C-alpha positions in Angstrom: -6.8 -136.2 -24.8 -6.8 -136.6 -21.0 -3.1 -136.4 -20.1 -3.1 -132.7 -19.6 -6.0 -132.9 -17.1 -4.2 -135.1 -14.6 -3.7 -133.3 -11.3 -6.1 -130.4 -12.3 -8.6 -130.9 -9.5 -11.0 -133.4 -11.1 -11.2 -136.6 -13.0 -9.2 -136.2 -16.2 -11.9 -137.9 -18.3 -14.5 -135.5 -17.0 -12.4 -132.5 -17.5 -11.2 -133.8 -20.9 -14.8 -134.1 -22.0 -15.4 -130.3 -21.7 -12.1 -129.6 -23.5 -13.0 -131.8 -26.4 -16.6 -130.6 -26.5 -15.7 -126.9 -26.6 -13.3 -127.5 -29.4 -16.0 -129.1 -31.5 -14.5 -132.6 -31.0 -17.9 -134.2 -30.1 -17.0 -137.8 -31.0 -13.8 -137.5 -29.0 -15.7 -135.9 -26.0 -18.1 -138.9 -26.1 -15.2 -141.3 -26.2 -13.3 -139.6 -23.4 -16.2 -139.7 -21.0 -17.3 -143.2 -21.8 -14.5 -144.6 -19.7 -15.9 -142.8 -16.7 -19.5 -143.7 -17.4 -18.6 -147.4 -17.7 -17.2 -147.3 -14.2 -20.3 -145.6 -12.8 -23.2 -146.5 -15.2 -25.2 -148.0 -12.3 -24.0 -145.5 -9.7 -25.2 -142.1 -8.6 -23.7 -140.3 -11.6 -24.5 -142.9 -14.3 -27.4 -141.0 -15.8 -25.5 -137.7 -15.5 -22.5 -139.1 -17.5 -24.9 -140.8 -19.9 -26.6 -137.4 -20.5 -23.2 -135.8 -21.3 -22.4 -138.6 -23.7 -25.8 -138.2 -25.4 -25.3 -134.5 -25.6 -22.0 -134.9 -27.5 -23.6 -137.6 -29.6 -26.3 -135.2 -30.6 -23.7 -132.8 -32.0 -22.0 -135.7 -33.8 -25.4 -136.3 -35.6 -25.6 -132.6 -36.4 -22.0 -132.7 -37.9 -23.4 -135.4 -40.2 -26.5 -133.4 -40.9 -28.8 -135.9 -39.2 -31.2 -133.5 -37.5 -33.9 -135.9 -36.2 -31.5 -138.3 -34.6 -29.7 -135.3 -33.0 -33.0 -134.1 -31.6 -33.8 -137.5 -30.2 -30.4 -137.6 -28.4 -30.9 -134.1 -27.1 -34.2 -135.2 -25.6 -32.6 -138.3 -24.0 -29.8 -136.2 -22.5 -32.3 -133.7 -21.1 -34.3 -136.5 -19.5 -31.1 -137.8 -17.8 -30.1 -134.3 -16.6 -33.6 -133.7 -15.1 -32.7 -136.3 -12.4 -30.0 -134.0 -10.9 -30.0 -130.6 -9.2 -29.2 -127.4 -11.2 -25.6 -127.5 -10.1 -24.1 -131.0 -10.2 -20.5 -132.1 -10.2 -19.4 -128.5 -10.3 -21.3 -128.0 -13.6 -24.1 -125.5 -14.2 -26.6 -128.1 -15.4 -29.3 -125.5 -15.8 -27.2 -123.8 -18.5 -26.7 -127.2 -20.2 -30.4 -127.9 -20.1 -31.1 -124.4 -21.6 -28.5 -125.1 -24.3 -30.4 -128.3 -25.3 -33.7 -126.5 -25.4 -32.3 -123.8 -27.7 -30.9 -126.3 -30.2 -34.1 -128.4 -30.2 -36.1 -125.2 -30.7 -33.9 -124.1 -33.7 -34.3 -127.4 -35.4 -38.1 -127.6 -34.8 -38.6 -124.0 -36.0 -37.0 -124.9 -39.3 -39.1 -128.1 -39.6 -35.9 -130.1 -39.3 -34.7 -128.6 -42.7 -31.9 -126.3 -41.5 -29.0 -127.5 -39.5 -28.3 -124.9 -36.7 -24.7 -126.2 -36.4 -22.4 -124.0 -38.5 -18.8 -123.0 -38.2 -19.9 -119.7 -36.5 -22.5 -121.4 -34.3 -20.5 -123.9 -32.2 -21.8 -124.8 -28.8 -19.8 -124.1 -25.6 -20.3 -125.4 -22.1 -18.6 -123.6 -19.3 -16.2 -126.1 -17.7 -16.9 -127.2 -14.1 -15.7 -124.7 -11.6 
């Protein structure tokens, strides 16, 4: 999952995360980034990588129709992202935070009865530029 990202101007685990995420491979996105997070979990990007992992994990829960655990992970991811500036590691973090807010809102408005994740409503994150 990361071989294609070697020599592409960034850490292959980081770039591979976005590739997996945008293809709806949320568990794989989590798994790919975990290697990078383990190396830096107590470093300056530890909470940032943890937030990305939690974001992917939230969508894994939605794939399994577990709305409340998904919402909890969205909120944890948001809390981790709030520690960083709006543009971090070449990622538009403000757009990611807005994405989280929209997904939480959709679940709350349905009283956690309707899963907003459908084949036609897949999340996308613009890869780091």
